[in-house]
HTML snippet that shows the backbone in 3Dmol.js (N, CA, C, O; Angstrom):
<script src="https://3Dmol.org/build/3Dmol-min.js"></script>
<div id="view" style="width:600px;height:400px;position:relative"></div>
<script>
const pdb = `
ATOM      1  N   MET A   1     -26.007  19.481  -7.785  1.00  0.00           N
ATOM      2  CA  MET A   1     -24.990  18.380  -7.823  1.00  0.00           C
ATOM      3  C   MET A   1     -23.659  18.990  -7.314  1.00  0.00           C
ATOM      4  O   MET A   1     -23.311  20.141  -7.578  1.00  0.00           O
ATOM      5  N   LYS A   2     -22.928  18.099  -6.545  1.00  0.00           N
ATOM      6  CA  LYS A   2     -21.673  18.569  -6.028  1.00  0.00           C
ATOM      7  C   LYS A   2     -20.589  17.687  -6.561  1.00  0.00           C
ATOM      8  O   LYS A   2     -20.752  16.481  -6.747  1.00  0.00           O
ATOM      9  N   TYR A   3     -19.408  18.369  -6.815  1.00  0.00           N
ATOM     10  CA  TYR A   3     -18.240  17.580  -7.320  1.00  0.00           C
ATOM     11  C   TYR A   3     -17.002  18.099  -6.519  1.00  0.00           C
ATOM     12  O   TYR A   3     -16.843  19.303  -6.319  1.00  0.00           O
ATOM     13  N   SER A   4     -16.175  17.196  -6.091  1.00  0.00           N
ATOM     14  CA  SER A   4     -15.071  17.624  -5.286  1.00  0.00           C
ATOM     15  C   SER A   4     -13.789  16.748  -5.660  1.00  0.00           C
ATOM     16  O   SER A   4     -13.923  15.573  -5.999  1.00  0.00           O
ATOM     17  N   PHE A   5     -12.637  17.319  -5.589  1.00  0.00           N
ATOM     18  CA  PHE A   5     -11.442  16.510  -5.861  1.00  0.00           C
ATOM     19  C   PHE A   5     -10.329  17.196  -4.968  1.00  0.00           C
ATOM     20  O   PHE A   5     -10.496  18.260  -4.372  1.00  0.00           O
ATOM     21  N   ILE A   6      -9.223  16.475  -4.957  1.00  0.00           N
ATOM     22  CA  ILE A   6      -8.070  16.987  -3.986  1.00  0.00           C
ATOM     23  C   ILE A   6      -6.929  17.458  -5.007  1.00  0.00           C
ATOM     24  O   ILE A   6      -6.730  16.821  -6.042  1.00  0.00           O
ATOM     25  N   CYS A   7      -6.274  18.465  -4.715  1.00  0.00           N
ATOM     26  CA  CYS A   7      -5.106  18.871  -5.363  1.00  0.00           C
ATOM     27  C   CYS A   7      -4.086  19.454  -4.390  1.00  0.00           C
ATOM     28  O   CYS A   7      -4.415  19.601  -3.213  1.00  0.00           O
ATOM     29  N   TYR A   8      -2.904  19.785  -4.799  1.00  0.00           N
ATOM     30  CA  TYR A   8      -1.867  20.121  -3.906  1.00  0.00           C
ATOM     31  C   TYR A   8      -1.165  21.483  -4.320  1.00  0.00           C
ATOM     32  O   TYR A   8      -1.231  21.917  -5.470  1.00  0.00           O
ATOM     33  N   GLY A   9      -0.540  22.071  -3.374  1.00  0.00           N
ATOM     34  CA  GLY A   9       0.174  23.326  -3.508  1.00  0.00           C
ATOM     35  C   GLY A   9       1.551  23.023  -4.311  1.00  0.00           C
ATOM     36  O   GLY A   9       1.885  21.861  -4.544  1.00  0.00           O
ATOM     37  N   HIS A  10       2.273  24.052  -4.691  1.00  0.00           N
ATOM     38  CA  HIS A  10       3.573  23.784  -5.510  1.00  0.00           C
ATOM     39  C   HIS A  10       4.260  25.142  -5.191  1.00  0.00           C
ATOM     40  O   HIS A  10       3.601  26.180  -5.148  1.00  0.00           O
ATOM     41  N   LYS A  11       5.559  25.110  -4.976  1.00  0.00           N
ATOM     42  CA  LYS A  11       6.400  26.302  -4.815  1.00  0.00           C
ATOM     43  C   LYS A  11       6.259  27.340  -5.836  1.00  0.00           C
ATOM     44  O   LYS A  11       6.525  28.504  -5.538  1.00  0.00           O
ATOM     45  N   ASN A  12       5.844  27.013  -7.075  1.00  0.00           N
ATOM     46  CA  ASN A  12       5.768  27.960  -8.141  1.00  0.00           C
ATOM     47  C   ASN A  12       4.231  28.505  -8.468  1.00  0.00           C
ATOM     48  O   ASN A  12       3.953  29.170  -9.466  1.00  0.00           O
ATOM     49  N   ILE A  13       3.371  28.139  -7.536  1.00  0.00           N
ATOM     50  CA  ILE A  13       2.065  28.674  -7.759  1.00  0.00           C
ATOM     51  C   ILE A  13       2.029  30.103  -7.382  1.00  0.00           C
ATOM     52  O   ILE A  13       2.394  30.481  -6.269  1.00  0.00           O
ATOM     53  N   THR A  14       1.578  30.923  -8.326  1.00  0.00           N
ATOM     54  CA  THR A  14       1.473  32.437  -8.064  1.00  0.00           C
ATOM     55  C   THR A  14      -0.046  32.794  -8.051  1.00  0.00           C
ATOM     56  O   THR A  14      -0.446  33.676  -7.291  1.00  0.00           O
ATOM     57  N   ALA A  15      -0.879  32.140  -8.857  1.00  0.00           N
ATOM     58  CA  ALA A  15      -2.315  32.433  -8.990  1.00  0.00           C
ATOM     59  C   ALA A  15      -2.489  33.963  -9.086  1.00  0.00           C
ATOM     60  O   ALA A  15      -3.173  34.568  -8.261  1.00  0.00           O
ATOM     61  N   LYS A  16      -1.873  34.561 -10.082  1.00  0.00           N
ATOM     62  CA  LYS A  16      -1.891  35.916 -10.319  1.00  0.00           C
ATOM     63  C   LYS A  16      -2.911  36.318 -11.472  1.00  0.00           C
ATOM     64  O   LYS A  16      -3.221  37.490 -11.688  1.00  0.00           O
ATOM     65  N   HIS A  17      -3.339  35.376 -12.096  1.00  0.00           N
ATOM     66  CA  HIS A  17      -4.156  35.653 -13.295  1.00  0.00           C
ATOM     67  C   HIS A  17      -5.517  36.243 -12.816  1.00  0.00           C
ATOM     68  O   HIS A  17      -6.108  35.744 -11.858  1.00  0.00           O
ATOM     69  N   LYS A  18      -5.989  37.286 -13.482  1.00  0.00           N
ATOM     70  CA  LYS A  18      -7.197  38.037 -13.135  1.00  0.00           C
ATOM     71  C   LYS A  18      -8.457  37.373 -13.421  1.00  0.00           C
ATOM     72  O   LYS A  18      -9.403  37.615 -12.672  1.00  0.00           O
ATOM     73  N   THR A  19      -8.613  36.555 -14.417  1.00  0.00           N
ATOM     74  CA  THR A  19      -9.844  36.016 -14.703  1.00  0.00           C
ATOM     75  C   THR A  19      -9.901  34.412 -14.774  1.00  0.00           C
ATOM     76  O   THR A  19     -10.964  33.845 -15.025  1.00  0.00           O
ATOM     77  N   THR A  20      -8.803  33.765 -14.559  1.00  0.00           N
ATOM     78  CA  THR A  20      -8.725  32.287 -14.716  1.00  0.00           C
ATOM     79  C   THR A  20      -8.223  31.534 -13.509  1.00  0.00           C
ATOM     80  O   THR A  20      -7.243  31.947 -12.889  1.00  0.00           O
ATOM     81  N   LEU A  21      -8.886  30.408 -13.151  1.00  0.00           N
ATOM     82  CA  LEU A  21      -8.399  29.414 -12.237  1.00  0.00           C
ATOM     83  C   LEU A  21      -8.113  28.157 -12.819  1.00  0.00           C
ATOM     84  O   LEU A  21      -8.958  27.678 -13.575  1.00  0.00           O
ATOM     85  N   GLU A  22      -7.081  27.552 -12.599  1.00  0.00           N
ATOM     86  CA  GLU A  22      -6.908  26.270 -13.255  1.00  0.00           C
ATOM     87  C   GLU A  22      -6.290  25.250 -12.222  1.00  0.00           C
ATOM     88  O   GLU A  22      -5.395  25.552 -11.432  1.00  0.00           O
ATOM     89  N   PHE A  23      -6.828  24.109 -12.316  1.00  0.00           N
ATOM     90  CA  PHE A  23      -6.348  22.878 -11.426  1.00  0.00           C
ATOM     91  C   PHE A  23      -5.720  21.954 -12.486  1.00  0.00           C
ATOM     92  O   PHE A  23      -6.346  21.793 -13.534  1.00  0.00           O
ATOM     93  N   THR A  24      -4.628  21.379 -12.322  1.00  0.00           N
ATOM     94  CA  THR A  24      -3.870  20.558 -13.201  1.00  0.00           C
ATOM     95  C   THR A  24      -3.561  19.243 -12.560  1.00  0.00           C
ATOM     96  O   THR A  24      -3.353  19.132 -11.351  1.00  0.00           O
ATOM     97  N   LYS A  25      -3.535  18.172 -13.476  1.00  0.00           N
ATOM     98  CA  LYS A  25      -3.061  16.918 -12.962  1.00  0.00           C
ATOM     99  C   LYS A  25      -1.545  16.763 -13.032  1.00  0.00           C
ATOM    100  O   LYS A  25      -0.997  15.784 -12.526  1.00  0.00           O
ATOM    101  N   GLU A  26      -0.863  17.728 -13.658  1.00  0.00           N
ATOM    102  CA  GLU A  26       0.460  17.695 -13.705  1.00  0.00           C
ATOM    103  C   GLU A  26       1.122  17.883 -12.332  1.00  0.00           C
ATOM    104  O   GLU A  26       0.572  18.562 -11.464  1.00  0.00           O
ATOM    105  N   ARG A  27       2.321  17.272 -12.136  1.00  0.00           N
ATOM    106  CA  ARG A  27       3.001  17.312 -10.820  1.00  0.00           C
ATOM    107  C   ARG A  27       3.964  18.495 -10.689  1.00  0.00           C
ATOM    108  O   ARG A  27       4.291  18.932  -9.585  1.00  0.00           O
ATOM    109  N   ASP A  28       4.417  19.012 -11.866  1.00  0.00           N
ATOM    110  CA  ASP A  28       5.379  20.108 -11.793  1.00  0.00           C
ATOM    111  C   ASP A  28       4.868  21.252 -12.465  1.00  0.00           C
ATOM    112  O   ASP A  28       4.012  21.097 -13.335  1.00  0.00           O
ATOM    113  N   LEU A  29       5.337  22.510 -12.132  1.00  0.00           N
ATOM    114  CA  LEU A  29       4.802  23.766 -12.692  1.00  0.00           C
ATOM    115  C   LEU A  29       5.934  24.722 -12.776  1.00  0.00           C
ATOM    116  O   LEU A  29       6.848  24.806 -11.956  1.00  0.00           O
ATOM    117  N   SER A  30       5.780  25.441 -13.859  1.00  0.00           N
ATOM    118  CA  SER A  30       6.731  26.581 -14.175  1.00  0.00           C
ATOM    119  C   SER A  30       6.077  27.784 -13.671  1.00  0.00           C
ATOM    120  O   SER A  30       4.890  27.770 -13.345  1.00  0.00           O
ATOM    121  N   LEU A  31       6.900  28.952 -13.587  1.00  0.00           N
ATOM    122  CA  LEU A  31       6.360  30.121 -13.117  1.00  0.00           C
ATOM    123  C   LEU A  31       5.422  30.808 -14.229  1.00  0.00           C
ATOM    124  O   LEU A  31       4.798  31.836 -13.965  1.00  0.00           O
ATOM    125  N   LYS A  32       5.361  30.219 -15.414  1.00  0.00           N
ATOM    126  CA  LYS A  32       4.509  30.714 -16.505  1.00  0.00           C
ATOM    127  C   LYS A  32       3.032  30.458 -16.296  1.00  0.00           C
ATOM    128  O   LYS A  32       2.187  31.169 -16.841  1.00  0.00           O
ATOM    129  N   GLY A  33       2.719  29.439 -15.503  1.00  0.00           N
ATOM    130  CA  GLY A  33       1.346  29.049 -15.183  1.00  0.00           C
ATOM    131  C   GLY A  33       0.651  29.910 -14.093  1.00  0.00           C
ATOM    132  O   GLY A  33       0.284  29.409 -13.030  1.00  0.00           O
ATOM    133  N   ASP A  34       0.490  31.171 -14.382  1.00  0.00           N
ATOM    134  CA  ASP A  34      -0.057  32.010 -13.357  1.00  0.00           C
ATOM    135  C   ASP A  34      -1.466  32.067 -13.028  1.00  0.00           C
ATOM    136  O   ASP A  34      -1.947  32.910 -12.270  1.00  0.00           O
ATOM    137  N   CYS A  35      -2.213  31.020 -13.699  1.00  0.00           N
ATOM    138  CA  CYS A  35      -3.696  30.824 -13.464  1.00  0.00           C
ATOM    139  C   CYS A  35      -3.770  29.500 -12.502  1.00  0.00           C
ATOM    140  O   CYS A  35      -4.810  29.196 -11.918  1.00  0.00           O
ATOM    141  N   ILE A  36      -2.695  28.827 -12.410  1.00  0.00           N
ATOM    142  CA  ILE A  36      -2.840  27.416 -11.753  1.00  0.00           C
ATOM    143  C   ILE A  36      -2.893  27.681 -10.210  1.00  0.00           C
ATOM    144  O   ILE A  36      -2.080  28.419  -9.653  1.00  0.00           O
ATOM    145  N   VAL A  37      -3.826  27.080  -9.610  1.00  0.00           N
ATOM    146  CA  VAL A  37      -3.991  27.054  -8.157  1.00  0.00           C
ATOM    147  C   VAL A  37      -3.803  25.840  -7.459  1.00  0.00           C
ATOM    148  O   VAL A  37      -3.749  25.842  -6.229  1.00  0.00           O
ATOM    149  N   GLY A  38      -3.682  24.660  -8.211  1.00  0.00           N
ATOM    150  CA  GLY A  38      -3.419  23.426  -7.618  1.00  0.00           C
ATOM    151  C   GLY A  38      -2.882  22.363  -8.685  1.00  0.00           C
ATOM    152  O   GLY A  38      -3.252  22.315  -9.858  1.00  0.00           O
ATOM    153  N   VAL A  39      -2.044  21.608  -8.140  1.00  0.00           N
ATOM    154  CA  VAL A  39      -1.325  20.502  -9.003  1.00  0.00           C
ATOM    155  C   VAL A  39      -1.645  19.125  -8.440  1.00  0.00           C
ATOM    156  O   VAL A  39      -2.148  18.969  -7.327  1.00  0.00           O
ATOM    157  N   LYS A  40      -1.324  18.125  -9.276  1.00  0.00           N
ATOM    158  CA  LYS A  40      -1.576  16.759  -8.873  1.00  0.00           C
ATOM    159  C   LYS A  40      -3.063  16.467  -8.514  1.00  0.00           C
ATOM    160  O   LYS A  40      -3.371  15.684  -7.615  1.00  0.00           O
ATOM    161  N   ALA A  41      -3.985  17.161  -9.293  1.00  0.00           N
ATOM    162  CA  ALA A  41      -5.356  17.042  -9.010  1.00  0.00           C
ATOM    163  C   ALA A  41      -5.848  15.670  -9.418  1.00  0.00           C
ATOM    164  O   ALA A  41      -5.474  15.142 -10.465  1.00  0.00           O
ATOM    165  N   ASP A  42      -6.715  15.088  -8.549  1.00  0.00           N
ATOM    166  CA  ASP A  42      -7.195  13.794  -8.710  1.00  0.00           C
ATOM    167  C   ASP A  42      -8.555  13.763  -9.406  1.00  0.00           C
ATOM    168  O   ASP A  42      -9.243  12.744  -9.343  1.00  0.00           O
ATOM    169  N   PHE A  43      -8.986  14.908 -10.105  1.00  0.00           N
ATOM    170  CA  PHE A  43     -10.317  14.729 -10.575  1.00  0.00           C
ATOM    171  C   PHE A  43     -10.385  13.776 -11.796  1.00  0.00           C
ATOM    172  O   PHE A  43      -9.402  13.544 -12.501  1.00  0.00           O
ATOM    173  N   ASP A  44     -11.617  13.237 -11.999  1.00  0.00           N
ATOM    174  CA  ASP A  44     -11.942  12.306 -13.066  1.00  0.00           C
ATOM    175  C   ASP A  44     -12.572  13.194 -14.252  1.00  0.00           C
ATOM    176  O   ASP A  44     -13.628  13.795 -14.050  1.00  0.00           O
ATOM    177  N   LEU A  45     -11.967  13.262 -15.386  1.00  0.00           N
ATOM    178  CA  LEU A  45     -12.452  14.015 -16.500  1.00  0.00           C
ATOM    179  C   LEU A  45     -13.910  13.797 -16.797  1.00  0.00           C
ATOM    180  O   LEU A  45     -14.669  14.752 -16.962  1.00  0.00           O
ATOM    181  N   LEU A  46     -14.324  12.486 -16.870  1.00  0.00           N
ATOM    182  CA  LEU A  46     -15.637  12.145 -17.179  1.00  0.00           C
ATOM    183  C   LEU A  46     -16.615  12.633 -16.269  1.00  0.00           C
ATOM    184  O   LEU A  46     -17.627  13.213 -16.661  1.00  0.00           O
ATOM    185  N   GLN A  47     -16.324  12.395 -14.915  1.00  0.00           N
ATOM    186  CA  GLN A  47     -17.138  12.885 -13.871  1.00  0.00           C
ATOM    187  C   GLN A  47     -17.239  14.448 -13.795  1.00  0.00           C
ATOM    188  O   GLN A  47     -18.284  14.997 -13.445  1.00  0.00           O
ATOM    189  N   LEU A  48     -16.161  15.105 -14.122  1.00  0.00           N
ATOM    190  CA  LEU A  48     -16.204  16.577 -14.239  1.00  0.00           C
ATOM    191  C   LEU A  48     -17.049  17.062 -15.424  1.00  0.00           C
ATOM    192  O   LEU A  48     -17.691  18.108 -15.338  1.00  0.00           O
ATOM    193  N   ARG A  49     -17.052  16.365 -16.440  1.00  0.00           N
ATOM    194  CA  ARG A  49     -17.892  16.674 -17.676  1.00  0.00           C
ATOM    195  C   ARG A  49     -19.390  16.528 -17.303  1.00  0.00           C
ATOM    196  O   ARG A  49     -20.235  17.363 -17.624  1.00  0.00           O
ATOM    197  N   LYS A  50     -19.662  15.354 -16.568  1.00  0.00           N
ATOM    198  CA  LYS A  50     -21.001  15.129 -16.190  1.00  0.00           C
ATOM    199  C   LYS A  50     -21.536  16.369 -15.225  1.00  0.00           C
ATOM    200  O   LYS A  50     -22.657  16.860 -15.350  1.00  0.00           O
ATOM    201  N   PHE A  51     -20.637  16.763 -14.320  1.00  0.00           N
ATOM    202  CA  PHE A  51     -20.932  17.852 -13.503  1.00  0.00           C
ATOM    203  C   PHE A  51     -21.328  19.138 -14.263  1.00  0.00           C
ATOM    204  O   PHE A  51     -22.310  19.828 -13.988  1.00  0.00           O
ATOM    205  N   ILE A  52     -20.490  19.359 -15.199  1.00  0.00           N
ATOM    206  CA  ILE A  52     -20.629  20.623 -16.054  1.00  0.00           C
ATOM    207  C   ILE A  52     -21.884  20.507 -16.814  1.00  0.00           C
ATOM    208  O   ILE A  52     -22.565  21.521 -16.958  1.00  0.00           O
ATOM    209  N   LYS A  53     -22.271  19.375 -17.322  1.00  0.00           N
ATOM    210  CA  LYS A  53     -23.485  19.202 -18.118  1.00  0.00           C
ATOM    211  C   LYS A  53     -24.774  19.368 -17.109  1.00  0.00           C
ATOM    212  O   LYS A  53     -25.856  19.776 -17.531  1.00  0.00           O
ATOM    213  N   SER A  54     -24.572  19.048 -15.872  1.00  0.00           N
ATOM    214  CA  SER A  54     -25.735  18.994 -14.981  1.00  0.00           C
ATOM    215  C   SER A  54     -26.065  20.501 -14.548  1.00  0.00           C
ATOM    216  O   SER A  54     -27.072  20.789 -13.902  1.00  0.00           O
ATOM    217  N   LEU A  55     -25.130  21.411 -14.964  1.00  0.00           N
ATOM    218  CA  LEU A  55     -25.419  22.795 -14.640  1.00  0.00           C
ATOM    219  C   LEU A  55     -26.460  23.414 -15.512  1.00  0.00           C
ATOM    220  O   LEU A  55     -27.103  24.391 -15.128  1.00  0.00           O
ATOM    221  N   LYS A  56     -26.638  22.846 -16.711  1.00  0.00           N
ATOM    222  CA  LYS A  56     -27.678  23.314 -17.707  1.00  0.00           C
ATOM    223  C   LYS A  56     -27.476  24.708 -17.938  1.00  0.00           C
ATOM    224  O   LYS A  56     -26.400  25.144 -18.347  1.00  0.00           O
ATOM    225  N   ASN A  57     -28.544  25.481 -17.674  1.00  0.00           N
ATOM    226  CA  ASN A  57     -28.567  26.972 -17.814  1.00  0.00           C
ATOM    227  C   ASN A  57     -28.177  27.696 -16.663  1.00  0.00           C
ATOM    228  O   ASN A  57     -28.039  28.917 -16.739  1.00  0.00           O
ATOM    229  N   ASN A  58     -27.960  27.015 -15.484  1.00  0.00           N
ATOM    230  CA  ASN A  58     -27.492  27.701 -14.308  1.00  0.00           C
ATOM    231  C   ASN A  58     -25.967  27.867 -14.458  1.00  0.00           C
ATOM    232  O   ASN A  58     -25.180  26.921 -14.432  1.00  0.00           O
ATOM    233  N   ASN A  59     -25.618  29.177 -14.621  1.00  0.00           N
ATOM    234  CA  ASN A  59     -24.145  29.465 -14.905  1.00  0.00           C
ATOM    235  C   ASN A  59     -23.461  29.920 -13.612  1.00  0.00           C
ATOM    236  O   ASN A  59     -22.420  30.570 -13.707  1.00  0.00           O
ATOM    237  N   LYS A  60     -23.948  29.639 -12.469  1.00  0.00           N
ATOM    238  CA  LYS A  60     -23.302  29.936 -11.107  1.00  0.00           C
ATOM    239  C   LYS A  60     -22.744  28.692 -10.603  1.00  0.00           C
ATOM    240  O   LYS A  60     -23.406  27.656 -10.529  1.00  0.00           O
ATOM    241  N   VAL A  61     -21.462  28.798 -10.239  1.00  0.00           N
ATOM    242  CA  VAL A  61     -20.669  27.693  -9.649  1.00  0.00           C
ATOM    243  C   VAL A  61     -20.004  28.341  -8.432  1.00  0.00           C
ATOM    244  O   VAL A  61     -19.422  29.424  -8.483  1.00  0.00           O
ATOM    245  N   THR A  62     -20.130  27.623  -7.384  1.00  0.00           N
ATOM    246  CA  THR A  62     -19.380  28.016  -6.109  1.00  0.00           C
ATOM    247  C   THR A  62     -18.085  27.170  -6.042  1.00  0.00           C
ATOM    248  O   THR A  62     -18.187  25.955  -6.214  1.00  0.00           O
ATOM    249  N   ILE A  63     -16.873  27.727  -5.803  1.00  0.00           N
ATOM    250  CA  ILE A  63     -15.717  26.973  -5.714  1.00  0.00           C
ATOM    251  C   ILE A  63     -15.248  27.174  -4.319  1.00  0.00           C
ATOM    252  O   ILE A  63     -15.091  28.328  -3.920  1.00  0.00           O
ATOM    253  N   THR A  64     -15.011  26.175  -3.548  1.00  0.00           N
ATOM    254  CA  THR A  64     -14.485  26.356  -2.249  1.00  0.00           C
ATOM    255  C   THR A  64     -13.118  25.631  -2.159  1.00  0.00           C
ATOM    256  O   THR A  64     -13.033  24.439  -2.458  1.00  0.00           O
ATOM    257  N   ILE A  65     -12.091  26.323  -1.763  1.00  0.00           N
ATOM    258  CA  ILE A  65     -10.756  25.756  -1.673  1.00  0.00           C
ATOM    259  C   ILE A  65     -10.475  25.782  -0.222  1.00  0.00           C
ATOM    260  O   ILE A  65     -10.520  26.829   0.424  1.00  0.00           O
ATOM    261  N   GLN A  66     -10.160  24.534   0.337  1.00  0.00           N
ATOM    262  CA  GLN A  66      -9.872  24.567   1.802  1.00  0.00           C
ATOM    263  C   GLN A  66      -8.725  23.748   2.028  1.00  0.00           C
ATOM    264  O   GLN A  66      -8.594  22.747   1.323  1.00  0.00           O
ATOM    265  N   PRO A  67      -7.833  24.026   2.942  1.00  0.00           N
ATOM    266  CA  PRO A  67      -6.681  23.196   3.180  1.00  0.00           C
ATOM    267  C   PRO A  67      -7.110  21.857   3.937  1.00  0.00           C
ATOM    268  O   PRO A  67      -8.118  21.701   4.626  1.00  0.00           O
ATOM    269  N   ILE A  68      -6.148  20.961   3.658  1.00  0.00           N
ATOM    270  CA  ILE A  68      -6.354  19.664   4.380  1.00  0.00           C
ATOM    271  C   ILE A  68      -5.272  19.780   5.482  1.00  0.00           C
ATOM    272  O   ILE A  68      -4.088  19.941   5.185  1.00  0.00           O
ATOM    273  N   ILE A  69      -5.679  19.700   6.676  1.00  0.00           N
ATOM    274  CA  ILE A  69      -4.710  19.813   7.720  1.00  0.00           C
ATOM    275  C   ILE A  69      -4.314  18.282   8.267  1.00  0.00           C
ATOM    276  O   ILE A  69      -5.130  17.508   8.767  1.00  0.00           O
ATOM    277  N   LYS A  70      -3.044  18.037   8.089  1.00  0.00           N
ATOM    278  CA  LYS A  70      -2.712  16.718   8.477  1.00  0.00           C
ATOM    279  C   LYS A  70      -2.206  16.753   9.874  1.00  0.00           C
ATOM    280  O   LYS A  70      -1.480  17.665  10.268  1.00  0.00           O
ATOM    281  N   LYS A  71      -2.586  15.764  10.624  1.00  0.00           N
ATOM    282  CA  LYS A  71      -2.202  15.647  12.175  1.00  0.00           C
ATOM    283  C   LYS A  71      -0.676  15.241  12.160  1.00  0.00           C
ATOM    284  O   LYS A  71      -0.150  14.660  11.211  1.00  0.00           O
ATOM    285  N   ASN A  72      -0.034  15.609  13.306  1.00  0.00           N
ATOM    286  CA  ASN A  72       1.259  15.341  13.643  1.00  0.00           C
ATOM    287  C   ASN A  72       2.243  15.935  12.719  1.00  0.00           C
ATOM    288  O   ASN A  72       3.205  15.280  12.321  1.00  0.00           O
ATOM    289  N   GLN A  73       2.014  17.257  12.338  1.00  0.00           N
ATOM    290  CA  GLN A  73       3.010  17.965  11.490  1.00  0.00           C
ATOM    291  C   GLN A  73       3.621  19.112  12.331  1.00  0.00           C
ATOM    292  O   GLN A  73       4.479  19.847  11.841  1.00  0.00           O
TER     293      GLN A  73
END
`;
const viewer = $3Dmol.createViewer("view");
viewer.addModel(pdb, "pdb");
viewer.setStyle({}, {cartoon: {color: "spectrum"}});
viewer.zoomTo();
viewer.render();
</script>
């Protein structure tokens, strides 16, 4: 099963945490959130839970983070 969502960068993203990645629905971010790699995430919590349950005993997940390139910038 595949699950995807969109999130955005923020000037305070440091992504320095050694063991944790976090995506948040929040729009703003302080420098204390050193595990956050994306804000304004549009994930649906119920769908995300379904995805996690579908993993069953398979504890491997591949996360791909790719930029969305907007035309005319």
